[in-house]
FIKOLZA-1660 file (N, C-alpha, C; in steps of 0.1 Angstrom, whole numbers, plus 5000, padded with zeros to 4 digits):
% residues 108
   i   px   py   pz ch aa at
   1 4998 4971 5042  A  L  N
   1 5012 4967 5040  A  L CA
   1 5022 4978 5043  A  L  C
   2 5018 4990 5040  A  R  N
   2 5027 5002 5040  A  R CA
   2 5032 5004 5055  A  R  C
   3 5024 5001 5065  A  N  N
   3 5027 5003 5078  A  N CA
   3 5035 4992 5085  A  N  C
   4 5038 4981 5078  A  L  N
   4 5046 4970 5083  A  L CA
   4 5060 4974 5083  A  L  C
   5 5068 4969 5093  A  T  N
   5 5082 4972 5093  A  T CA
   5 5089 4962 5084  A  T  C
   6 5083 4950 5082  A  D  N
   6 5089 4939 5074  A  D CA
   6 5078 4934 5065  A  D  C
   7 5077 4939 5053  A  I  N
   7 5066 4935 5044  A  I CA
   7 5067 4921 5040  A  I  C
   8 5079 4916 5036  A  P  N
   8 5080 4902 5032  A  P CA
   8 5075 4892 5044  A  P  C
   9 5079 4895 5056  A  Q  N
   9 5075 4887 5067  A  Q CA
   9 5060 4888 5070  A  Q  C
  10 5055 4900 5068  A  G  N
  10 5040 4902 5069  A  G CA
  10 5032 4893 5059  A  G  C
  11 5037 4893 5047  A  L  N
  11 5031 4885 5037  A  L CA
  11 5032 4870 5039  A  L  C
  12 5044 4866 5044  A  R  N
  12 5045 4852 5048  A  R CA
  12 5036 4848 5059  A  R  C
  13 5034 4857 5069  A  E  N
  13 5025 4854 5080  A  E CA
  13 5011 4853 5075  A  E  C
  14 5007 4862 5066  A  L  N
  14 4994 4862 5061  A  L CA
  14 4991 4849 5053  A  L  C
  15 5001 4845 5045  A  Y  N
  15 5000 4833 5038  A  Y CA
  15 4998 4821 5048  A  Y  C
  16 5006 4821 5058  A  R  N
  16 5005 4810 5068  A  R CA
  16 4991 4809 5074  A  R  C
  17 4985 4820 5078  A  V  N
  17 4972 4819 5085  A  V CA
  17 4960 4817 5076  A  V  C
  18 4962 4819 5063  A  L  N
  18 4950 4817 5054  A  L CA
  18 4948 4803 5051  A  L  C
  19 4936 4799 5049  A  K  N
  19 4932 4786 5045  A  K CA
  19 4936 4784 5030  A  K  C
  20 4938 4772 5026  A  S  N
  20 4941 4769 5012  A  S CA
  20 4929 4773 5003  A  S  C
  21 4932 4780 4992  A  G  N
  21 4921 4785 4984  A  G CA
  21 4916 4799 4987  A  G  C
  22 4921 4804 4998  A  A  N
  22 4916 4817 5003  A  A CA
  22 4922 4828 4995  A  A  C
  23 4915 4839 4993  A  T  N
  23 4920 4851 4986  A  T CA
  23 4920 4863 4996  A  T  C
  24 4930 4871 4995  A  V  N
  24 4931 4883 5003  A  V CA
  24 4932 4895 4994  A  V  C
  25 4926 4906 4998  A  A  N
  25 4928 4918 4991  A  A CA
  25 4933 4929 5000  A  A  C
  26 4944 4936 4997  A  I  N
  26 4950 4945 5005  A  I CA
  26 4950 4959 4998  A  I  C
  27 4943 4968 5003  A  L  N
  27 4941 4982 4998  A  L CA
  27 4951 4991 5005  A  L  C
  28 4958 4999 4997  A  D  N
  28 4967 5009 5003  A  D CA
  28 4970 5020 4994  A  D  C
  29 4975 5031 5000  A  M  N
  29 4979 5043 4992  A  M CA
  29 4992 5039 4984  A  M  C
  30 4994 5046 4973  A  H  N
  30 5006 5044 4965  A  H CA
  30 5011 5057 4959  A  H  C
  31 5023 5057 4954  A  R  N
  31 5029 5068 4947  A  R CA
  31 5025 5066 4932  A  R  C
  32 5018 5075 4926  A  P  N
  32 5015 5074 4912  A  P CA
  32 5027 5076 4904  A  P  C
  33 5027 5069 4892  A  A  N
  33 5039 5071 4883  A  A CA
  33 5038 5084 4876  A  A  C
  34 5027 5090 4874  A  S  N
  34 5025 5102 4867  A  S CA
  34 5029 5114 4876  A  S  C
  35 5038 5123 4870  A  D  N
  35 5042 5135 4878  A  D CA
  35 5030 5143 4882  A  D  C
  36 5020 5144 4873  A  W  N
  36 5009 5153 4876  A  W CA
  36 5001 5147 4887  A  W  C
  37 4998 5134 4887  A  M  N
  37 4991 5127 4898  A  M CA
  37 4999 5128 4911  A  M  C
  38 5012 5127 4910  A  R  N
  38 5020 5128 4922  A  R CA
  38 5019 5142 4928  A  R  C
  39 5019 5152 4920  A  S  N
  39 5017 5166 4924  A  S CA
  39 5004 5167 4931  A  S  C
  40 4993 5162 4925  A  L  N
  40 4980 5162 4931  A  L CA
  40 4980 5155 4944  A  L  C
  41 4986 5144 4945  A  Q  N
  41 4986 5136 4958  A  Q CA
  41 4994 5144 4969  A  Q  C
  42 5005 5150 4965  A  D  N
  42 5013 5158 4975  A  D CA
  42 5004 5170 4980  A  D  C
  43 4998 5177 4970  A  W  N
  43 4989 5188 4974  A  W CA
  43 4978 5183 4984  A  W  C
  44 4972 5172 4980  A  Y  N
  44 4961 5167 4988  A  Y CA
  44 4966 5164 5003  A  Y  C
  45 4977 5157 5003  A  L  N
  45 4982 5153 5017  A  L CA
  45 4987 5165 5025  A  L  C
  46 4994 5174 5018  A  N  N
  46 5001 5185 5025  A  N CA
  46 4991 5197 5028  A  N  C
  47 4981 5198 5019  A  T  N
  47 4972 5210 5021  A  T CA
  47 4959 5206 5028  A  T  C
  48 4955 5194 5026  A  L  N
  48 4942 5191 5032  A  L CA
  48 4943 5181 5044  A  L  C
  49 4950 5169 5041  A  V  N
  49 4950 5159 5051  A  V CA
  49 4958 5162 5064  A  V  C
  50 4970 5166 5062  A  V  N
  50 4979 5169 5074  A  V CA
  50 4973 5181 5082  A  V  C
  51 4970 5192 5075  A  P  N
  51 4964 5203 5083  A  P CA
  51 4951 5199 5091  A  P  C
  52 4942 5191 5084  A  A  N
  52 4930 5187 5091  A  A CA
  52 4934 5178 5103  A  A  C
  53 4943 5169 5101  A  A  N
  53 4948 5160 5112  A  A CA
  53 4954 5168 5124  A  A  C
  54 4961 5179 5120  A  T  N
  54 4967 5187 5130  A  T CA
  54 4957 5194 5139  A  T  C
  55 4945 5198 5133  A  E  N
  55 4934 5204 5141  A  E CA
  55 4929 5194 5152  A  E  C
  56 4931 5181 5150  A  F  N
  56 4926 5171 5159  A  F CA
  56 4938 5166 5168  A  F  C
  57 4949 5172 5167  A  G  N
  57 4961 5167 5174  A  G CA
  57 4967 5154 5169  A  G  C
  58 4965 5152 5156  A  L  N
  58 4970 5139 5150  A  L CA
  58 4981 5141 5139  A  L  C
  59 4989 5152 5141  A  T  N
  59 4999 5155 5131  A  T CA
  59 5008 5143 5128  A  T  C
  60 5014 5137 5139  A  D  N
  60 5023 5126 5137  A  D CA
  60 5017 5114 5130  A  D  C
  61 5004 5112 5132  A  E  N
  61 4997 5100 5127  A  E CA
  61 4995 5102 5111  A  E  C
  62 4996 5114 5106  A  Y  N
  62 4993 5116 5092  A  Y CA
  62 5005 5122 5084  A  Y  C
  63 5014 5129 5091  A  A  N
  63 5025 5136 5084  A  A CA
  63 5035 5125 5078  A  A  C
  64 5035 5113 5083  A  Y  N
  64 5044 5103 5078  A  Y CA
  64 5040 5097 5065  A  Y  C
  65 5027 5099 5061  A  I  N
  65 5022 5092 5049  A  I CA
  65 5030 5095 5037  A  I  C
  66 5032 5108 5033  A  A  N
  66 5039 5112 5021  A  A CA
  66 5053 5105 5021  A  A  C
  67 5061 5107 5031  A  P  N
  67 5075 5100 5031  A  P CA
  67 5074 5085 5030  A  P  C
  68 5064 5079 5036  A  S  N
  68 5063 5064 5036  A  S CA
  68 5059 5059 5022  A  S  C
  69 5052 5068 5014  A  L  N
  69 5049 5064 5000  A  L CA
  69 5061 5062 4991  A  L  C
  70 5071 5070 4994  A  D  N
  70 5084 5070 4986  A  D CA
  70 5091 5057 4988  A  D  C
  71 5089 5051 5000  A  R  N
  71 5096 5038 5003  A  R CA
  71 5088 5026 5000  A  R  C
  72 5075 5027 4997  A  F  N
  72 5066 5016 4996  A  F CA
  72 5068 5009 4983  A  F  C
  73 5068 4996 4983  A  P  N
  73 5070 4989 4970  A  P CA
  73 5059 4992 4960  A  P  C
  74 5063 4992 4947  A  T  N
  74 5053 4995 4937  A  T CA
  74 5044 4983 4936  A  T  C
  75 5034 4984 4928  A  G  N
  75 5024 4973 4926  A  G CA
  75 5031 4960 4920  A  G  C
  76 5040 4962 4910  A  D  N
  76 5047 4951 4905  A  D CA
  76 5056 4944 4915  A  D  C
  77 5063 4953 4923  A  E  N
  77 5071 4947 4934  A  E CA
  77 5063 4940 4944  A  E  C
  78 5051 4945 4947  A  Q  N
  78 5042 4938 4957  A  Q CA
  78 5038 4924 4952  A  Q  C
  79 5035 4923 4939  A  V  N
  79 5032 4910 4933  A  V CA
  79 5044 4900 4935  A  V  C
  80 5056 4905 4932  A  K  N
  80 5067 4896 4934  A  K CA
  80 5069 4892 4948  A  K  C
  81 5067 4901 4957  A  L  N
  81 5068 4898 4972  A  L CA
  81 5058 4888 4976  A  L  C
  82 5045 4889 4971  A  A  N
  82 5035 4880 4974  A  A CA
  82 5038 4866 4969  A  A  C
  83 5043 4866 4956  A  Q  N
  83 5047 4853 4951  A  Q CA
  83 5058 4846 4958  A  Q  C
  84 5068 4855 4963  A  A  N
  84 5079 4849 4971  A  A CA
  84 5074 4844 4984  A  A  C
  85 5063 4850 4989  A  A  N
  85 5058 4845 5002  A  A CA
  85 5050 4832 5001  A  A  C
  86 5048 4828 4988  A  G  N
  86 5041 4815 4986  A  G CA
  86 5028 4816 4979  A  G  C
  87 5022 4828 4977  A  F  N
  87 5009 4829 4970  A  F CA
  87 5010 4824 4956  A  F  C
  88 5001 4816 4952  A  D  N
  88 5001 4811 4938  A  D CA
  88 4997 4821 4928  A  D  C
  89 4988 4830 4931  A  R  N
  89 4983 4840 4922  A  R CA
  89 4983 4853 4929  A  R  C
  90 4989 4863 4923  A  A  N
  90 4989 4877 4928  A  A CA
  90 4988 4887 4917  A  A  C
  91 4979 4896 4919  A  V  N
  91 4976 4906 4909  A  V CA
  91 4975 4920 4916  A  V  C
  92 4980 4930 4910  A  H  N
  92 4979 4943 4916  A  H CA
  92 4971 4952 4907  A  H  C
  93 4961 4959 4913  A  Y  N
  93 4952 4968 4905  A  Y CA
  93 4955 4982 4909  A  Y  C
  94 4958 4991 4900  A  R  N
  94 4959 5005 4903  A  R CA
  94 4945 5011 4904  A  R  C
  95 4944 5020 4913  A  L  N
  95 4931 5027 4915  A  L CA
  95 4934 5042 4916  A  L  C
  96 4924 5051 4912  A  M  N
  96 4925 5065 4914  A  M CA
  96 4938 5071 4908  A  M  C
  97 4941 5067 4895  A  G  N
  97 4952 5072 4888  A  G CA
  97 4966 5068 4894  A  G  C
  98 4965 5057 4902  A  G  N
  98 4978 5052 4908  A  G CA
  98 4980 5057 4922  A  G  C
  99 4971 5065 4928  A  M  N
  99 4972 5070 4941  A  M CA
  99 4969 5059 4951  A  M  C
 100 4961 5050 4947  A  M  N
 100 4957 5038 4955  A  M CA
 100 4960 5026 4947  A  M  C
 101 4960 5015 4954  A  G  N
 101 4962 5002 4947  A  G CA
 101 4957 4991 4956  A  G  C
 102 4953 4980 4950  A  V  N
 102 4949 4968 4958  A  V CA
 102 4956 4956 4953  A  V  C
 103 4963 4949 4962  A  L  N
 103 4970 4936 4959  A  L CA
 103 4960 4925 4962  A  L  C
 104 4957 4917 4952  A  V  N
 104 4948 4905 4954  A  V CA
 104 4957 4893 4953  A  V  C
 105 4957 4885 4963  A  A  N
 105 4966 4873 4963  A  A CA
 105 4958 4860 4968  A  A  C
 106 4961 4849 4961  A  T  N
 106 4954 4837 4964  A  T CA
 106 4963 4826 4969  A  T  C
 107 4960 4819 4980  A  K  N
 107 4968 4808 4984  A  K CA
 107 4962 4795 4978  A  K  C
 108 4971 4788 4972  A  G  N
 108 4967 4776 4965  A  G CA
 108 4964 4764 4974  A  G  C
% end
């Protein structure tokens, strides 16, 4: 979801193409609520991920991640967006101290 330019539209389209009763799980990176975990995530991205990507000529493909996390809807916001798109059931699970999360939504 994080790479979509219009998340609500993307969720509506996903809802449209799913069969009734289908469940979708969307895994993505997130900004943790904890300052400590946020610092760890920033360190990981800026010290390991982006420099490694730079070695392979992929700086632009990875340098955007940290800024994109600041604009990405929280888990609770994603649940509301999924419900607004028509999903009958939507639950968000935090993973890795909130650095990752999975939105699980079911079409009725």
